[in-house]
PDB file as gemmi writes it, atoms N, CA and C in Angstrom:
CRYST1    1.000    1.000    1.000  90.00  90.00  90.00 P 1                      
ATOM      1  N   UNK A   1     218.269  63.592  28.013  1.00  0.00           N  
ATOM      2  CA  UNK A   1     217.256  63.572  29.044  1.00  0.00           C  
ATOM      3  C   UNK A   1     217.828  62.899  30.292  1.00  0.00           C  
ATOM      4  N   UNK A   2     217.544  63.502  31.426  1.00  0.00           N  
ATOM      5  CA  UNK A   2     217.972  62.918  32.697  1.00  0.00           C  
ATOM      6  C   UNK A   2     217.196  61.637  32.990  1.00  0.00           C  
ATOM      7  N   UNK A   3     217.863  60.732  33.700  1.00  0.00           N  
ATOM      8  CA  UNK A   3     217.207  59.562  34.254  1.00  0.00           C  
ATOM      9  C   UNK A   3     217.601  59.458  35.724  1.00  0.00           C  
ATOM     10  N   UNK A   4     216.666  59.008  36.532  1.00  0.00           N  
ATOM     11  CA  UNK A   4     216.980  58.737  37.922  1.00  0.00           C  
ATOM     12  C   UNK A   4     217.433  57.280  37.996  1.00  0.00           C  
ATOM     13  N   UNK A   5     218.573  57.066  38.610  1.00  0.00           N  
ATOM     14  CA  UNK A   5     219.100  55.719  38.824  1.00  0.00           C  
ATOM     15  C   UNK A   5     218.820  55.366  40.272  1.00  0.00           C  
ATOM     16  N   UNK A   6     218.153  54.237  40.477  1.00  0.00           N  
ATOM     17  CA  UNK A   6     217.775  53.799  41.819  1.00  0.00           C  
ATOM     18  C   UNK A   6     218.395  52.435  42.080  1.00  0.00           C  
ATOM     19  N   UNK A   7     219.074  52.314  43.209  1.00  0.00           N  
ATOM     20  CA  UNK A   7     219.636  51.038  43.642  1.00  0.00           C  
ATOM     21  C   UNK A   7     219.093  50.714  45.016  1.00  0.00           C  
ATOM     22  N   UNK A   8     218.410  49.582  45.139  1.00  0.00           N  
ATOM     23  CA  UNK A   8     218.014  49.068  46.448  1.00  0.00           C  
ATOM     24  C   UNK A   8     219.085  48.054  46.828  1.00  0.00           C  
ATOM     25  N   UNK A   9     219.896  48.429  47.781  1.00  0.00           N  
ATOM     26  CA  UNK A   9     221.064  47.646  48.177  1.00  0.00           C  
ATOM     27  C   UNK A   9     220.684  46.694  49.303  1.00  0.00           C  
ATOM     28  N   UNK A  10     220.856  45.409  49.069  1.00  0.00           N  
ATOM     29  CA  UNK A  10     220.442  44.400  50.047  1.00  0.00           C  
ATOM     30  C   UNK A  10     221.377  44.322  51.252  1.00  0.00           C  
ATOM     31  N   UNK A  11     222.640  44.695  51.064  1.00  0.00           N  
ATOM     32  CA  UNK A  11     223.615  44.602  52.160  1.00  0.00           C  
ATOM     33  C   UNK A  11     224.096  46.007  52.529  1.00  0.00           C  
ATOM     34  N   UNK A  12     223.558  46.565  53.603  1.00  0.00           N  
ATOM     35  CA  UNK A  12     223.901  47.940  53.982  1.00  0.00           C  
ATOM     36  C   UNK A  12     225.393  48.167  54.206  1.00  0.00           C  
ATOM     37  N   UNK A  13     226.122  47.130  54.567  1.00  0.00           N  
ATOM     38  CA  UNK A  13     227.558  47.290  54.825  1.00  0.00           C  
ATOM     39  C   UNK A  13     228.335  47.624  53.547  1.00  0.00           C  
ATOM     40  N   UNK A  14     227.718  47.472  52.388  1.00  0.00           N  
ATOM     41  CA  UNK A  14     228.371  47.792  51.118  1.00  0.00           C  
ATOM     42  C   UNK A  14     228.127  49.230  50.672  1.00  0.00           C  
ATOM     43  N   UNK A  15     227.378  49.979  51.463  1.00  0.00           N  
ATOM     44  CA  UNK A  15     226.992  51.338  51.071  1.00  0.00           C  
ATOM     45  C   UNK A  15     228.188  52.234  50.783  1.00  0.00           C  
ATOM     46  N   UNK A  16     229.175  52.273  51.654  1.00  0.00           N  
ATOM     47  CA  UNK A  16     230.309  53.172  51.447  1.00  0.00           C  
ATOM     48  C   UNK A  16     231.081  52.820  50.182  1.00  0.00           C  
ATOM     49  N   UNK A  17     231.256  51.530  49.927  1.00  0.00           N  
ATOM     50  CA  UNK A  17     231.935  51.109  48.697  1.00  0.00           C  
ATOM     51  C   UNK A  17     231.155  51.562  47.465  1.00  0.00           C  
ATOM     52  N   UNK A  18     229.858  51.397  47.500  1.00  0.00           N  
ATOM     53  CA  UNK A  18     229.012  51.814  46.375  1.00  0.00           C  
ATOM     54  C   UNK A  18     229.101  53.326  46.190  1.00  0.00           C  
ATOM     55  N   UNK A  19     228.992  54.082  47.284  1.00  0.00           N  
ATOM     56  CA  UNK A  19     229.063  55.545  47.195  1.00  0.00           C  
ATOM     57  C   UNK A  19     230.394  55.987  46.587  1.00  0.00           C  
ATOM     58  N   UNK A  20     231.486  55.386  47.028  1.00  0.00           N  
ATOM     59  CA  UNK A  20     232.805  55.730  46.480  1.00  0.00           C  
ATOM     60  C   UNK A  20     232.897  55.372  44.996  1.00  0.00           C  
ATOM     61  N   UNK A  21     232.392  54.199  44.635  1.00  0.00           N  
ATOM     62  CA  UNK A  21     232.453  53.750  43.240  1.00  0.00           C  
ATOM     63  C   UNK A  21     231.595  54.636  42.340  1.00  0.00           C  
ATOM     64  N   UNK A  22     230.413  55.035  42.816  1.00  0.00           N  
ATOM     65  CA  UNK A  22     229.550  55.903  42.016  1.00  0.00           C  
ATOM     66  C   UNK A  22     230.203  57.273  41.838  1.00  0.00           C  
ATOM     67  N   UNK A  23     230.832  57.782  42.887  1.00  0.00           N  
ATOM     68  CA  UNK A  23     231.517  59.071  42.779  1.00  0.00           C  
ATOM     69  C   UNK A  23     232.659  58.973  41.760  1.00  0.00           C  
ATOM     70  N   UNK A  24     233.421  57.884  41.826  1.00  0.00           N  
ATOM     71  CA  UNK A  24     234.509  57.668  40.869  1.00  0.00           C  
ATOM     72  C   UNK A  24     233.988  57.519  39.435  1.00  0.00           C  
ATOM     73  N   UNK A  25     232.756  57.007  39.299  1.00  0.00           N  
ATOM     74  CA  UNK A  25     232.156  56.818  37.972  1.00  0.00           C  
ATOM     75  C   UNK A  25     231.645  58.126  37.382  1.00  0.00           C  
ATOM     76  N   UNK A  26     231.517  59.174  38.229  1.00  0.00           N  
ATOM     77  CA  UNK A  26     231.104  60.468  37.701  1.00  0.00           C  
ATOM     78  C   UNK A  26     229.871  61.081  38.322  1.00  0.00           C  
ATOM     79  N   UNK A  27     229.337  60.466  39.360  1.00  0.00           N  
ATOM     80  CA  UNK A  27     228.155  61.017  40.028  1.00  0.00           C  
ATOM     81  C   UNK A  27     228.573  62.180  40.927  1.00  0.00           C  
ATOM     82  N   UNK A  28     227.852  63.274  40.850  1.00  0.00           N  
ATOM     83  CA  UNK A  28     228.204  64.434  41.686  1.00  0.00           C  
ATOM     84  C   UNK A  28     227.404  64.489  42.983  1.00  0.00           C  
ATOM     85  N   UNK A  29     226.342  63.714  43.081  1.00  0.00           N  
ATOM     86  CA  UNK A  29     225.550  63.685  44.308  1.00  0.00           C  
ATOM     87  C   UNK A  29     224.625  62.487  44.305  1.00  0.00           C  
ATOM     88  N   UNK A  30     224.250  62.053  45.477  1.00  0.00           N  
ATOM     89  CA  UNK A  30     223.312  60.942  45.613  1.00  0.00           C  
ATOM     90  C   UNK A  30     222.568  61.085  46.928  1.00  0.00           C  
ATOM     91  N   UNK A  31     221.430  60.462  47.003  1.00  0.00           N  
ATOM     92  CA  UNK A  31     220.634  60.452  48.227  1.00  0.00           C  
ATOM     93  C   UNK A  31     220.490  59.010  48.681  1.00  0.00           C  
ATOM     94  N   UNK A  32     220.603  58.789  49.986  1.00  0.00           N  
ATOM     95  CA  UNK A  32     220.504  57.448  50.553  1.00  0.00           C  
ATOM     96  C   UNK A  32     219.354  57.437  51.548  1.00  0.00           C  
ATOM     97  N   UNK A  33     218.466  56.474  51.381  1.00  0.00           N  
ATOM     98  CA  UNK A  33     217.347  56.292  52.299  1.00  0.00           C  
ATOM     99  C   UNK A  33     217.458  54.925  52.959  1.00  0.00           C  
ATOM    100  N   UNK A  34     217.071  54.844  54.207  1.00  0.00           N  
ATOM    101  CA  UNK A  34     216.950  53.548  54.867  1.00  0.00           C  
ATOM    102  C   UNK A  34     215.607  52.984  54.435  1.00  0.00           C  
ATOM    103  N   UNK A  35     215.594  51.709  54.074  1.00  0.00           N  
ATOM    104  CA  UNK A  35     214.360  51.092  53.609  1.00  0.00           C  
ATOM    105  C   UNK A  35     214.284  49.667  54.129  1.00  0.00           C  
ATOM    106  N   UNK A  36     213.095  49.112  54.092  1.00  0.00           N  
ATOM    107  CA  UNK A  36     212.897  47.734  54.542  1.00  0.00           C  
ATOM    108  C   UNK A  36     212.034  47.028  53.507  1.00  0.00           C  
ATOM    109  N   UNK A  37     212.389  45.777  53.219  1.00  0.00           N  
ATOM    110  CA  UNK A  37     211.647  44.988  52.252  1.00  0.00           C  
ATOM    111  C   UNK A  37     210.551  44.180  52.911  1.00  0.00           C  
ATOM    112  N   UNK A  38     209.856  43.430  52.091  1.00  0.00           N  
ATOM    113  CA  UNK A  38     208.732  42.628  52.589  1.00  0.00           C  
ATOM    114  C   UNK A  38     209.167  41.590  53.609  1.00  0.00           C  
ATOM    115  N   UNK A  39     210.347  41.020  53.422  1.00  0.00           N  
ATOM    116  CA  UNK A  39     210.841  40.007  54.361  1.00  0.00           C  
ATOM    117  C   UNK A  39     211.029  40.610  55.754  1.00  0.00           C  
ATOM    118  N   UNK A  40     211.570  41.813  55.809  1.00  0.00           N  
ATOM    119  CA  UNK A  40     211.738  42.489  57.094  1.00  0.00           C  
ATOM    120  C   UNK A  40     210.410  42.803  57.749  1.00  0.00           C  
ATOM    121  N   UNK A  41     209.436  43.196  56.964  1.00  0.00           N  
ATOM    122  CA  UNK A  41     208.104  43.468  57.512  1.00  0.00           C  
ATOM    123  C   UNK A  41     207.440  42.192  58.011  1.00  0.00           C  
ATOM    124  N   UNK A  42     207.674  41.100  57.301  1.00  0.00           N  
ATOM    125  CA  UNK A  42     207.091  39.819  57.710  1.00  0.00           C  
ATOM    126  C   UNK A  42     207.688  39.343  59.031  1.00  0.00           C  
ATOM    127  N   UNK A  43     209.000  39.534  59.199  1.00  0.00           N  
ATOM    128  CA  UNK A  43     209.666  39.068  60.418  1.00  0.00           C  
ATOM    129  C   UNK A  43     209.296  39.907  61.633  1.00  0.00           C  
ATOM    130  N   UNK A  44     209.152  41.209  61.446  1.00  0.00           N  
ATOM    131  CA  UNK A  44     208.880  42.111  62.562  1.00  0.00           C  
ATOM    132  C   UNK A  44     207.812  43.134  62.157  1.00  0.00           C  
ATOM    133  N   UNK A  45     206.577  42.695  62.022  1.00  0.00           N  
ATOM    134  CA  UNK A  45     205.550  43.591  61.491  1.00  0.00           C  
ATOM    135  C   UNK A  45     205.184  44.767  62.391  1.00  0.00           C  
ATOM    136  N   UNK A  46     205.395  44.664  63.697  1.00  0.00           N  
ATOM    137  CA  UNK A  46     204.954  45.745  64.571  1.00  0.00           C  
ATOM    138  C   UNK A  46     206.078  46.675  64.997  1.00  0.00           C  
ATOM    139  N   UNK A  47     207.303  46.335  64.671  1.00  0.00           N  
ATOM    140  CA  UNK A  47     208.439  47.126  65.127  1.00  0.00           C  
ATOM    141  C   UNK A  47     208.885  48.090  64.038  1.00  0.00           C  
ATOM    142  N   UNK A  48     208.888  49.382  64.339  1.00  0.00           N  
ATOM    143  CA  UNK A  48     209.272  50.338  63.308  1.00  0.00           C  
ATOM    144  C   UNK A  48     210.346  51.322  63.747  1.00  0.00           C  
ATOM    145  N   UNK A  49     210.910  51.155  64.950  1.00  0.00           N  
ATOM    146  CA  UNK A  49     211.994  52.050  65.356  1.00  0.00           C  
ATOM    147  C   UNK A  49     212.852  51.398  66.432  1.00  0.00           C  
ATOM    148  N   UNK A  50     213.891  52.069  66.795  1.00  0.00           N  
ATOM    149  CA  UNK A  50     214.817  51.590  67.822  1.00  0.00           C  
ATOM    150  C   UNK A  50     214.229  51.903  69.197  1.00  0.00           C  
ATOM    151  N   UNK A  51     214.363  50.984  70.151  1.00  0.00           N  
ATOM    152  CA  UNK A  51     213.899  51.277  71.500  1.00  0.00           C  
ATOM    153  C   UNK A  51     214.674  52.455  72.110  1.00  0.00           C  
ATOM    154  N   UNK A  52     214.140  53.043  73.159  1.00  0.00           N  
ATOM    155  CA  UNK A  52     214.777  54.180  73.801  1.00  0.00           C  
ATOM    156  C   UNK A  52     216.203  53.849  74.244  1.00  0.00           C  
ATOM    157  N   UNK A  53     216.398  52.666  74.817  1.00  0.00           N  
ATOM    158  CA  UNK A  53     217.726  52.199  75.222  1.00  0.00           C  
ATOM    159  C   UNK A  53     218.013  50.882  74.508  1.00  0.00           C  
ATOM    160  N   UNK A  54     218.508  50.958  73.276  1.00  0.00           N  
ATOM    161  CA  UNK A  54     218.698  49.731  72.497  1.00  0.00           C  
ATOM    162  C   UNK A  54     219.874  48.898  72.992  1.00  0.00           C  
ATOM    163  N   UNK A  55     219.717  47.595  72.883  1.00  0.00           N  
ATOM    164  CA  UNK A  55     220.832  46.683  73.161  1.00  0.00           C  
ATOM    165  C   UNK A  55     221.602  46.469  71.864  1.00  0.00           C  
ATOM    166  N   UNK A  56     222.753  45.845  71.960  1.00  0.00           N  
ATOM    167  CA  UNK A  56     223.520  45.541  70.761  1.00  0.00           C  
ATOM    168  C   UNK A  56     222.703  44.648  69.828  1.00  0.00           C  
ATOM    169  N   UNK A  57     221.964  43.722  70.388  1.00  0.00           N  
ATOM    170  CA  UNK A  57     221.129  42.831  69.569  1.00  0.00           C  
ATOM    171  C   UNK A  57     220.082  43.630  68.805  1.00  0.00           C  
ATOM    172  N   UNK A  58     219.469  44.622  69.476  1.00  0.00           N  
ATOM    173  CA  UNK A  58     218.480  45.466  68.799  1.00  0.00           C  
ATOM    174  C   UNK A  58     219.098  46.156  67.594  1.00  0.00           C  
ATOM    175  N   UNK A  59     220.290  46.702  67.773  1.00  0.00           N  
ATOM    176  CA  UNK A  59     220.941  47.426  66.682  1.00  0.00           C  
ATOM    177  C   UNK A  59     221.323  46.486  65.541  1.00  0.00           C  
ATOM    178  N   UNK A  60     221.842  45.314  65.863  1.00  0.00           N  
ATOM    179  CA  UNK A  60     222.216  44.356  64.827  1.00  0.00           C  
ATOM    180  C   UNK A  60     220.992  43.835  64.101  1.00  0.00           C  
ATOM    181  N   UNK A  61     219.921  43.594  64.843  1.00  0.00           N  
ATOM    182  CA  UNK A  61     218.687  43.106  64.248  1.00  0.00           C  
ATOM    183  C   UNK A  61     218.119  44.121  63.265  1.00  0.00           C  
ATOM    184  N   UNK A  62     218.205  45.385  63.607  1.00  0.00           N  
ATOM    185  CA  UNK A  62     217.687  46.422  62.717  1.00  0.00           C  
ATOM    186  C   UNK A  62     218.470  46.458  61.414  1.00  0.00           C  
ATOM    187  N   UNK A  63     219.796  46.306  61.476  1.00  0.00           N  
ATOM    188  CA  UNK A  63     220.590  46.311  60.250  1.00  0.00           C  
ATOM    189  C   UNK A  63     220.252  45.129  59.354  1.00  0.00           C  
ATOM    190  N   UNK A  64     219.911  43.978  59.965  1.00  0.00           N  
ATOM    191  CA  UNK A  64     219.534  42.821  59.176  1.00  0.00           C  
ATOM    192  C   UNK A  64     218.277  43.093  58.368  1.00  0.00           C  
ATOM    193  N   UNK A  65     217.371  43.859  58.916  1.00  0.00           N  
ATOM    194  CA  UNK A  65     216.083  44.091  58.284  1.00  0.00           C  
ATOM    195  C   UNK A  65     216.123  45.179  57.230  1.00  0.00           C  
ATOM    196  N   UNK A  66     217.053  46.070  57.349  1.00  0.00           N  
ATOM    197  CA  UNK A  66     217.040  47.244  56.500  1.00  0.00           C  
ATOM    198  C   UNK A  66     217.920  47.109  55.273  1.00  0.00           C  
ATOM    199  N   UNK A  67     217.493  47.791  54.239  1.00  0.00           N  
ATOM    200  CA  UNK A  67     218.271  47.946  53.018  1.00  0.00           C  
ATOM    201  C   UNK A  67     218.669  49.412  52.942  1.00  0.00           C  
ATOM    202  N   UNK A  68     219.402  49.740  51.927  1.00  0.00           N  
ATOM    203  CA  UNK A  68     219.674  51.139  51.624  1.00  0.00           C  
ATOM    204  C   UNK A  68     219.180  51.375  50.206  1.00  0.00           C  
ATOM    205  N   UNK A  69     218.400  52.405  50.025  1.00  0.00           N  
ATOM    206  CA  UNK A  69     217.943  52.789  48.704  1.00  0.00           C  
ATOM    207  C   UNK A  69     218.706  54.038  48.316  1.00  0.00           C  
ATOM    208  N   UNK A  70     219.446  53.939  47.235  1.00  0.00           N  
ATOM    209  CA  UNK A  70     220.314  55.017  46.782  1.00  0.00           C  
ATOM    210  C   UNK A  70     219.757  55.527  45.462  1.00  0.00           C  
ATOM    211  N   UNK A  71     219.670  56.836  45.316  1.00  0.00           N  
ATOM    212  CA  UNK A  71     219.290  57.347  44.010  1.00  0.00           C  
ATOM    213  C   UNK A  71     220.095  58.568  43.639  1.00  0.00           C  
ATOM    214  N   UNK A  72     220.261  58.715  42.329  1.00  0.00           N  
ATOM    215  CA  UNK A  72     221.010  59.822  41.753  1.00  0.00           C  
ATOM    216  C   UNK A  72     220.431  60.119  40.385  1.00  0.00           C  
ATOM    217  N   UNK A  73     220.874  61.204  39.788  1.00  0.00           N  
ATOM    218  CA  UNK A  73     220.455  61.550  38.441  1.00  0.00           C  
ATOM    219  C   UNK A  73     221.617  61.345  37.489  1.00  0.00           C  
ATOM    220  N   UNK A  74     221.296  60.829  36.303  1.00  0.00           N  
ATOM    221  CA  UNK A  74     222.305  60.627  35.266  1.00  0.00           C  
ATOM    222  C   UNK A  74     221.830  61.320  33.993  1.00  0.00           C  
ATOM    223  N   UNK A  75     222.751  62.027  33.353  1.00  0.00           N  
ATOM    224  CA  UNK A  75     222.410  62.771  32.138  1.00  0.00           C  
ATOM    225  C   UNK A  75     222.473  61.921  30.885  1.00  0.00           C  
ATOM    226  N   UNK A  76     223.217  60.816  30.924  1.00  0.00           N  
ATOM    227  CA  UNK A  76     223.355  60.026  29.701  1.00  0.00           C  
ATOM    228  C   UNK A  76     223.526  58.541  30.026  1.00  0.00           C  
ATOM    229  N   UNK A  77     223.348  57.720  28.988  1.00  0.00           N  
ATOM    230  CA  UNK A  77     223.447  56.274  29.154  1.00  0.00           C  
ATOM    231  C   UNK A  77     224.854  55.813  29.505  1.00  0.00           C  
ATOM    232  N   UNK A  78     225.864  56.564  29.086  1.00  0.00           N  
ATOM    233  CA  UNK A  78     227.243  56.184  29.399  1.00  0.00           C  
ATOM    234  C   UNK A  78     227.470  56.177  30.913  1.00  0.00           C  
ATOM    235  N   UNK A  79     226.941  57.185  31.600  1.00  0.00           N  
ATOM    236  CA  UNK A  79     227.074  57.220  33.064  1.00  0.00           C  
ATOM    237  C   UNK A  79     226.301  56.069  33.699  1.00  0.00           C  
ATOM    238  N   UNK A  80     225.111  55.801  33.198  1.00  0.00           N  
ATOM    239  CA  UNK A  80     224.316  54.688  33.741  1.00  0.00           C  
ATOM    240  C   UNK A  80     225.075  53.375  33.570  1.00  0.00           C  
ATOM    241  N   UNK A  81     225.675  53.168  32.407  1.00  0.00           N  
ATOM    242  CA  UNK A  81     226.463  51.945  32.182  1.00  0.00           C  
ATOM    243  C   UNK A  81     227.632  51.846  33.157  1.00  0.00           C  
ATOM    244  N   UNK A  82     228.297  52.976  33.433  1.00  0.00           N  
ATOM    245  CA  UNK A  82     229.410  52.970  34.400  1.00  0.00           C  
ATOM    246  C   UNK A  82     228.897  52.651  35.818  1.00  0.00           C  
ATOM    247  N   UNK A  83     227.737  53.180  36.175  1.00  0.00           N  
ATOM    248  CA  UNK A  83     227.175  52.915  37.508  1.00  0.00           C  
ATOM    249  C   UNK A  83     226.810  51.446  37.670  1.00  0.00           C  
ATOM    250  N   UNK A  84     226.218  50.878  36.638  1.00  0.00           N  
ATOM    251  CA  UNK A  84     225.864  49.452  36.696  1.00  0.00           C  
ATOM    252  C   UNK A  84     227.129  48.606  36.823  1.00  0.00           C  
ATOM    253  N   UNK A  85     228.140  48.899  36.021  1.00  0.00           N  
ATOM    254  CA  UNK A  85     229.396  48.132  36.079  1.00  0.00           C  
ATOM    255  C   UNK A  85     230.061  48.270  37.447  1.00  0.00           C  
ATOM    256  N   UNK A  86     230.108  49.493  37.974  1.00  0.00           N  
ATOM    257  CA  UNK A  86     230.729  49.716  39.286  1.00  0.00           C  
ATOM    258  C   UNK A  86     229.960  48.987  40.384  1.00  0.00           C  
ATOM    259  N   UNK A  87     228.638  49.018  40.290  1.00  0.00           N  
ATOM    260  CA  UNK A  87     227.799  48.353  41.293  1.00  0.00           C  
ATOM    261  C   UNK A  87     228.015  46.848  41.261  1.00  0.00           C  
ATOM    262  N   UNK A  88     227.989  46.263  40.065  1.00  0.00           N  
ATOM    263  CA  UNK A  88     228.145  44.810  39.956  1.00  0.00           C  
ATOM    264  C   UNK A  88     229.554  44.357  40.333  1.00  0.00           C  
ATOM    265  N   UNK A  89     230.527  45.227  40.198  1.00  0.00           N  
ATOM    266  CA  UNK A  89     231.879  44.873  40.615  1.00  0.00           C  
ATOM    267  C   UNK A  89     231.930  44.685  42.139  1.00  0.00           C  
ATOM    268  N   UNK A  90     231.095  45.414  42.856  1.00  0.00           N  
ATOM    269  CA  UNK A  90     231.074  45.331  44.315  1.00  0.00           C  
ATOM    270  C   UNK A  90     230.132  44.239  44.809  1.00  0.00           C  
ATOM    271  N   UNK A  91     228.911  44.207  44.291  1.00  0.00           N  
ATOM    272  CA  UNK A  91     227.904  43.293  44.851  1.00  0.00           C  
ATOM    273  C   UNK A  91     227.728  42.011  44.057  1.00  0.00           C  
ATOM    274  N   UNK A  92     228.348  41.946  42.881  1.00  0.00           N  
ATOM    275  CA  UNK A  92     228.173  40.780  42.022  1.00  0.00           C  
ATOM    276  C   UNK A  92     227.070  41.036  41.013  1.00  0.00           C  
ATOM    277  N   UNK A  93     226.884  40.076  40.088  1.00  0.00           N  
ATOM    278  CA  UNK A  93     225.882  40.253  39.040  1.00  0.00           C  
ATOM    279  C   UNK A  93     224.472  40.417  39.607  1.00  0.00           C  
ATOM    280  N   UNK A  94     223.785  41.438  39.140  1.00  0.00           N  
ATOM    281  CA  UNK A  94     222.420  41.689  39.597  1.00  0.00           C  
ATOM    282  C   UNK A  94     221.495  40.532  39.219  1.00  0.00           C  
ATOM    283  N   UNK A  95     221.813  39.843  38.129  1.00  0.00           N  
ATOM    284  CA  UNK A  95     220.976  38.736  37.669  1.00  0.00           C  
ATOM    285  C   UNK A  95     220.974  37.564  38.642  1.00  0.00           C  
ATOM    286  N   UNK A  96     221.965  37.492  39.534  1.00  0.00           N  
ATOM    287  CA  UNK A  96     222.029  36.393  40.503  1.00  0.00           C  
ATOM    288  C   UNK A  96     220.927  36.470  41.546  1.00  0.00           C  
ATOM    289  N   UNK A  97     220.322  37.621  41.726  1.00  0.00           N  
ATOM    290  CA  UNK A  97     219.272  37.770  42.729  1.00  0.00           C  
ATOM    291  C   UNK A  97     219.841  37.970  44.121  1.00  0.00           C  
ATOM    292  N   UNK A  98     219.058  38.535  44.997  1.00  0.00           N  
ATOM    293  CA  UNK A  98     219.409  38.780  46.397  1.00  0.00           C  
ATOM    294  C   UNK A  98     220.591  39.714  46.587  1.00  0.00           C  
ATOM    295  N   UNK A  99     221.067  40.366  45.527  1.00  0.00           N  
ATOM    296  CA  UNK A  99     222.131  41.357  45.657  1.00  0.00           C  
ATOM    297  C   UNK A  99     221.559  42.761  45.756  1.00  0.00           C  
ATOM    298  N   UNK A 100     220.370  42.922  45.263  1.00  0.00           N  
ATOM    299  CA  UNK A 100     219.742  44.225  45.197  1.00  0.00           C  
ATOM    300  C   UNK A 100     219.037  44.382  43.869  1.00  0.00           C  
ATOM    301  N   UNK A 101     218.478  45.554  43.673  1.00  0.00           N  
ATOM    302  CA  UNK A 101     217.763  45.859  42.432  1.00  0.00           C  
ATOM    303  C   UNK A 101     218.215  47.233  41.971  1.00  0.00           C  
ATOM    304  N   UNK A 102     218.513  47.354  40.688  1.00  0.00           N  
ATOM    305  CA  UNK A 102     218.886  48.629  40.117  1.00  0.00           C  
ATOM    306  C   UNK A 102     217.967  48.893  38.930  1.00  0.00           C  
ATOM    307  N   UNK A 103     217.404  50.101  38.878  1.00  0.00           N  
ATOM    308  CA  UNK A 103     216.553  50.463  37.749  1.00  0.00           C  
ATOM    309  C   UNK A 103     216.662  51.962  37.493  1.00  0.00           C  
ATOM    310  N   UNK A 104     216.196  52.384  36.329  1.00  0.00           N  
ATOM    311  CA  UNK A 104     216.192  53.799  35.989  1.00  0.00           C  
ATOM    312  C   UNK A 104     214.764  54.248  35.703  1.00  0.00           C  
ATOM    313  N   UNK A 105     214.538  55.532  35.916  1.00  0.00           N  
ATOM    314  CA  UNK A 105     213.232  56.144  35.653  1.00  0.00           C  
ATOM    315  C   UNK A 105     213.488  57.429  34.869  1.00  0.00           C  
ATOM    316  N   UNK A 106     212.860  57.593  33.698  1.00  0.00           N  
ATOM    317  CA  UNK A 106     213.065  58.828  32.951  1.00  0.00           C  
ATOM    318  C   UNK A 106     212.476  60.029  33.697  1.00  0.00           C  
ATOM    319  N   UNK A 107     213.168  61.143  33.620  1.00  0.00           N  
ATOM    320  CA  UNK A 107     212.736  62.371  34.275  1.00  0.00           C  
ATOM    321  C   UNK A 107     212.223  63.320  33.196  1.00  0.00           C  
ATOM    322  N   UNK A 108     210.940  63.634  33.229  1.00  0.00           N  
ATOM    323  CA  UNK A 108     210.349  64.513  32.235  1.00  0.00           C  
ATOM    324  C   UNK A 108     210.666  65.979  32.468  1.00  0.00           C  
ATOM    325  N   UNK A 109     210.608  66.401  33.709  1.00  0.00           N  
ATOM    326  CA  UNK A 109     210.911  67.781  34.072  1.00  0.00           C  
ATOM    327  C   UNK A 109     211.757  67.772  35.327  1.00  0.00           C  
ATOM    328  N   UNK A 110     212.601  68.784  35.423  1.00  0.00           N  
ATOM    329  CA  UNK A 110     213.466  68.864  36.599  1.00  0.00           C  
ATOM    330  C   UNK A 110     213.739  70.324  36.920  1.00  0.00           C  
ATOM    331  N   UNK A 111     213.741  70.655  38.169  1.00  0.00           N  
ATOM    332  CA  UNK A 111     214.075  71.994  38.651  1.00  0.00           C  
ATOM    333  C   UNK A 111     215.065  71.843  39.787  1.00  0.00           C  
ATOM    334  N   UNK A 112     215.920  72.844  39.931  1.00  0.00           N  
ATOM    335  CA  UNK A 112     216.838  72.841  41.057  1.00  0.00           C  
ATOM    336  C   UNK A 112     218.250  72.427  40.730  1.00  0.00           C  
ATOM    337  N   UNK A 113     218.497  71.928  39.540  1.00  0.00           N  
ATOM    338  CA  UNK A 113     219.860  71.567  39.153  1.00  0.00           C  
ATOM    339  C   UNK A 113     220.502  72.760  38.458  1.00  0.00           C  
ATOM    340  N   UNK A 114     221.771  73.024  38.732  1.00  0.00           N  
ATOM    341  CA  UNK A 114     222.448  74.112  38.022  1.00  0.00           C  
ATOM    342  C   UNK A 114     222.580  73.763  36.531  1.00  0.00           C  
ATOM    343  N   UNK A 115     222.447  74.763  35.699  1.00  0.00           N  
ATOM    344  CA  UNK A 115     222.607  74.550  34.254  1.00  0.00           C  
ATOM    345  C   UNK A 115     224.075  74.359  33.929  1.00  0.00           C  
ATOM    346  N   UNK A 116     224.320  73.441  33.018  1.00  0.00           N  
ATOM    347  CA  UNK A 116     225.691  73.206  32.544  1.00  0.00           C  
ATOM    348  C   UNK A 116     225.964  74.144  31.390  1.00  0.00           C  
ATOM    349  N   UNK A 117     227.183  74.651  31.325  1.00  0.00           N  
ATOM    350  CA  UNK A 117     227.536  75.563  30.236  1.00  0.00           C  
ATOM    351  C   UNK A 117     227.856  74.826  28.958  1.00  0.00           C  
TER     352      UNK A 117                                                      
END                                                                             
C-alpha cells in the first residue's frame, strides 16, 4: 500500500539537499509547497505576499517566515526508512525539535500513477 510522506522543513535553505537526498534514496517525484507556521502568522498576521517592489529586507523576512512542505509517495516501508535516514542526516534528529516534522499518511486509493510491471 502506498503512503504519502510529508516533511515540513523548518529551514528552506536545506530544500535542495533534501530533494537530492530523497532522489538518491529512490524517490521518483516530489511536490514542494511554500508554507508558513503559526509563529510566522503571529509575527506578521496581515502580510500574505511580497510587495510590488520588494526590498532585500522584504525578501529575507519572507524566507524567515516560510517553511517548505515536501510530499511524495512511497510504496514500501523500506523507502520510508531511507527517506527518514536521509532527512535526519541533513537536518539532524527529528526528535530534537525545531528541525521540522515528518509523517506518513496511508493512501487508500490512488489514480494517475503508472502501473509497475
